[in-house]
N, C-alpha and C positions, 0 to 999 in steps of 0.2 A: 523587351520580351523576357530577358534573363531575370529581371527584377520580378516580373509577374510570375514566372515559373518558381522563383524562390519563395514568393508569398504563398503560392499554392502548396509547395512542398512543406513549408513551415506549418500551414493550416492542417495538412494531412498528418504530420508528425504529432501535432498537439492533440488531434482527434485520437490517434493511436494510443497515446499514453493516458488519455482521459477515459477511454472505454472501461478499463478494469475498475477505476474508481467509481464511475457512474453505475457500473453493474452492482456495486454494493449500496451506494447512496440512494439510488432510485427505489431500491427494493426494501430497505430496512423499515421505513414507516409502515409498510403493509404487514410485517411479520405477525403481530398480535391478531390481526383480522383474518389471517389465513388458517388459523387453528380450526375454526368451525367449517370453513369451506372445504378444506382438505381432510377433515376428520382426523386430526393429528394433535400434537401437544407442543409446548414450547421447546422441549428438549430436542425433538426431531427437527423442528424448524431451525434451531440453532445449529444443528448438524449440517444444514444446507450451506451455512456460512463457513464452518470448519472445513468441509470438503472442498469448498471453493479455494480456501487457502492452500490446501494440499495440491490442488491443480495448478494454482498460481506458482507455487514453489517449483513444481516439476517443469512448468513452462519456462520459467526464467533460467532454470538449470540447463535446459536442452536447446532452446531457440537460438541463443547466441552462438553455440557451437555449430548448429545446422546452418546458420546464416553465413558463417565463415567458410563452410564446405560447399554449400549449394547456391549461395547468393541471398541477398536481403529480400528481394521482391518475392521469390517463390515462398519463403517462410511467412511473410506478411499475408500473401494471398491465401495460402493454405490455412493459416490461423484464422483469418476473417471468415472464410467459408465454414470452417468448423464452428466458430463462434455463432454465426448466423443460424446454422442448423440447431445448435444447442439452445439458443434463445427461443427459437420456434418450439422446441421440445418443452421448455419451461412455460411458454405461453399457453400451450395446450395441455399442460399437466393436469391430471384429475386425481392424483394422489401424491403424497410427499416423496415416495421413492422415485417416481419419475422426475420429480423436481430435483432431487439430490443428484441423479445421473446428469440431468441437464446442466446443473450448476457446475459440476466437475468438468464437463466438456466445455462449458463457457470459459472457464479459467484456462484450460489447456490451450484453447484457440485465441481468446482475446488478450491474454496477458503477455503474449509474445512481443507485443508492441512496447512493453515496458523496457525491454532490453534492446530490441532491434532499432527502435526509433532513435535511441541515443547513439547507437553505432552508425546509423545512416548520417546523423548530424556530424559525426567525426569524419566520415568518408567525404562529405560534400563541402563542408565549410573549413576555412583556415582557422588557426588556433584562436585568434582574437574574436572572430565571428562565432566560434563554437561556444564560447562563454555566454554570449548573448542568446544563442539558440537554446542552450541547455537551461538558461534562466527562464526562458519562455516555457519550456517543458516542465521545469520544477514548479513554476507558478501555476500551470494548468493542473498538475497533480495536487497542489495545495488547495486550489480554489474549487475544483470539481466536487470534493466531499462537502464543501460548504453550500454549494448551489443544489446539488442533486437531491438531498433529503427534503429541501423545501419543495422542489418540483414533485418529488415522490409523494410528499404529504398531500399536495393538491390532487394529484392523480388518484391516490387512494380514496380521498374524500368524495370526489365527483365521478370517478370512472371505475374504481375497483382495482384490485391488485394486479390483474393481468395487463392493465394499460401501461404499467411501467416496463414490462417486457416487450410490449408492442413498440414503445418509443426506442428501446434498445435495438430492436430489429431494424427500425428505420435508420438509426445512427450507423449501425453496422453495414447496412446496404449502401448508404451514402459513402462510407469510408472505403468499402470494397470497390465501388465504381471509381472513386478518386485514385485508389492505389493501382487499379488495373490499367487505367488510361493515362494517368499523369505521373506516376512514380516510376522513375528509371532505375535500372540496376546500378548500384553504387559500389558493389564489390567487384572490382576489375580483375582481381587476382585470387580466385577461390583457392583455399588451402585444402589440398587433397588429404592431408594428414590430420585435419581438424577433428575428424570423427574417429581417429585411431584410439581405441580404448586404452591401450597401454600408455600412450602419451597423456590422455585425459586423466587416468588414474594416478599417474606419476605427478601430474600437476596438482591434483587434489591432495595427494599425500604431502607434497611440498607445502602447499598453502596451510593445511591443517596442522602442520608442525611449526608454523611461524607464529610466535606469540603476538606480534603486532596485528596480524590478520585476525587471530582469534579474539583479541581485545575489542576491535571495532565490530566484528561480526556478532559476538555475544552481546555487546552493548546495544546495538541497533535491534537485535532480536528481542531483548528484554524490554526495550522502549516500545517496540511494536506490540509486545504482549500487553503492556499497560493500555495502549491505545485500542488494540483489538478487543480487549475485554469490554471496553465501553461500546465499541461498534456492535458487538454481538448481543449484548444484554440491554443496551440503553432503550431500545424501542419497547421492550417488555416492561422495563422499570418505569419509564415515563408514562406509557399509555395504559398499562395494566395496573400498576401500583399507584401512580400519581394521577391517573385518569385524565391525561391531556389528550387533545385531538391529534390526528396525524399531521395536520397543518402546523399546529403549535410545536409539535415535536420537531418538525423540520426546521423551524425558526431557532429553537433551542440548540439543535445540532450545529447550525450555522454560527451561532454565537460562540460556541465552544471552539470551532475551527478558527475563529479570529485569534485565539491564543496561539494556535499552530503557526499562523502567518506572522505574528509578533516574534515568535521564537526563531523562525527562519531569517527574519530581518536582523535580529540580534546576532546570529551567527555570521551573517554576511558582513556586518559592520565591525564586529569586534574580534573575529578570528585572527585578523592580521595584527591586531594591537596586543592581544594577550595570549595568543597561541591557541590553536584549535583544540588541543587536549585540555587546556584550562576551561575553554568554553564548554566542552562536553561534561567536564567534572561539575562546573557550576550549575549547568542546566539539569544534570542528574539530581543535584541537591534540591533544585526548585521543584522537580517532579516528586521527589521523596517527601518534601515538606507539604506539598499540596495534597498528596495521597494520605498523609498522616492526618491532616486537617479534615479530609473527607471521612476518615475512619472515626475520628472523635465526634464529628457531627452525627454520623450514623449511630454511634453508641448511645448518644443522648436521645435518639429517635424523635427528632423535632418534627418530622413529617413535612418538612419544607423542601420544595423543589430546589430552592437556592442552596441547600446543603449538598447537593450534587453538582449543580450548575456552576457555582463559583469556584470550588476547588478544582473541578475538571478543566475549567478554562485556564486557570493558573498552571495546572499540570501540563496542559498542552503547549504552554510557552516553552517548557523544558523539552518535551517530546519533539516539537516542531523545530527546535534548534539542533537537537541531537541527530536527527535524520540526515540533513545535508552535511553536517560536520563529519559524521562517520563515513558517509558515501564519498566525500572528498578525500578524507585521510587514508582510507583503506587502499585506494588504487595506486598511490604514489610509489610504494616500494615494489610494486608488482606490474610495472608497465609492460614488461616483456611477455606477460601472459594476462593482459588486461581483460580480454573477453572471458576467459575461464574464471578469473578472479571475481569479475562482476557477477557472472552467473551463479557461482558458489555462494557469494556474499548475499545475494537476494534470496537464494534458496534457503540459506540458514535463517534469514529473517522471517520468511513465510512459514517455515516449518515450526519455528518457535510459536508463531501465532496460531498455527493449526493445532499444536499440542495444547496450548492454552485454551483454545476454543473447544476442544474435545473434553477437557476437564470441566469447563463451564456448562457444556451441554448435558452433563450428567445431573445437573440440578434443574428442577422445576422452579421457575422464578416466581416467588411470592413476595419478595422484598429485594432491596438493593444490596443486601449483605454479601452474596457470593461474588457479585461484580466488584464491590469495594475491596473485599479481602484479596481478590486476585490482583487488582491494581496495586494495592499496598505491597504485596509480596514481590510483584514484578519490579516496582520502583526500588525496593530495598535491595534486591539482588542486583539491579542495575548499578546503583551507587557502589556497592561492595565489589562487584566484579570488575568494574572499570578501574577502581582504585588499586586493587591487588593484581590485576592482569597487566596493566600498563607498565612496560619496561621503564625503570627509573632513570636509565641513562640516555634516553632519546632526547632530541632537541625539543624543548618545551615551547619554542616559539614557532613551531610548525604552523603554517597558515594556509588559507585557501589560495588556490591558484590565482595569481595576479595577472595572468595573461589577458 
């Protein structure tokens, strides 16, 4: 019975961390086709992604703290109810402004699972089991963006853009039922001081003055900028500029995500051998080289989809490796305030993406140039910032947890 309960719990946790990724992936193949239906333009539709990132950032910042104070289950249930309401709002939207509001509320509610699911796994499972469970969650986060655009492309082709939100409603309803009836409260000792603003602000001040924390936070933020630039603009670039169908776009997106999975595998296998900081440095150079190649191919204006597809797949090897490396490295020096550090770390990552998205949304997309330039600048700053911010006297053989 215990084994069955654990399987159900793991499935629920995987669903919780997959919802934020599915909320992007199912939706992006439809973006170019929503312009006419909602009587809007590409800039305003890109804003629906940027506002989602802002909501994502706020959710990750607050939900970990609230789960420490009030318990894991109430935060999850409240988040899913909010997400379900917001998704219904998106489903019935008849203008882009209603959609923007819905997307913001979607992120506030649905993205709490990103932090709280990880915390629940640490509450329930012992250290050796935690690594296995966190690997499942990381794999789900990596695989969902590969699968969701393919499904989203088919849904757009055969049923229209609203069908994606209908599927998200059904997923949210299923997860809400599972969480309500099968998820037990795992926070046995709620911390009454967790929401004390003075304590929170002092912890933030401490973290933001630690060079090591800033190194990994800025690095993952800039890596996310490079990836997010593609997320926000690629559907317009591939479908409006290169004239591919939503279904083909979903397949191309999945191919690019293969690079991400290769990168995570590289980090897992080599971080113990060459040190996690060396892994981040090498992978930042891979991303920079790939973005430079993309810029050169764009300059010569070959008009080939491969000029975006190939460099972006290589770039994602670097990005996919940097994400888990930074996430693993940033928590080690701050275990005494792990929840606060995790929330602030994810907040910084998502805010970087939101700022990048707001810059991109100021452009009407008639070519791949704004996307490519943003990716190149992000990768350049990533390599430079990690090299100069990383303290030179730390142990270079730092590796991923071997538990």
